[in-house]
C-alpha positions, 0 to 999 in steps of 0.5 A: 545198728546202723553201718556206716556207709562208707568205712562199714563200721557200726553208726552210734548216734542218733538214728538218722545217721548214715556214717560214722565221722565227718572224714567217711562222709567227706570221702563218700561224697567224694568218692561219689562225686569225682567222675561228673568234677573231674570232667566239668574240671577239665573242660573250664581248664580247657576253657581258661585256657583258650579264653587266656590265649585269646586274650594274649592276642587281643591287647585292644578292642581287635585283633588278628592272629592266624590259625597256625599261632593259636594251635602252637598256643594250644587253642582248642577250637572245639571249646568256647562259651558261645555263639554269635551270628551278625546281621550280616550273617558273620559267625562269631565263636565267643570264650567267655568275652573274647570272639574269634571270627575266621577270615580269610587265609586261615587267620582270626579276627579276635575281639573282646566284648564290652558288655557288661 
């Protein structure tokens, strides 16, 4: 007889069965995926927080905000979804549809991309 991969109980039923119950199957798979899920969850939480901060700062299509204001609100500059460089050479960092461009004197221009 085979044993359950999660709890070690004897398995009754089909010959290709790996778990004694749905509970054991779910517990096994949750353990298997928990490390990678935590990493992805933490990254997504940081991206959502950054997006929310930029959304609050940019009520219209464009806004100007200081670096200190962003940091005070918990913005993490190391997390963004993509980078766009304009024809003039300006580099925008985007968090989903909100982008920011470094200006002089520790200010940032925040823009919202209206493209679908």
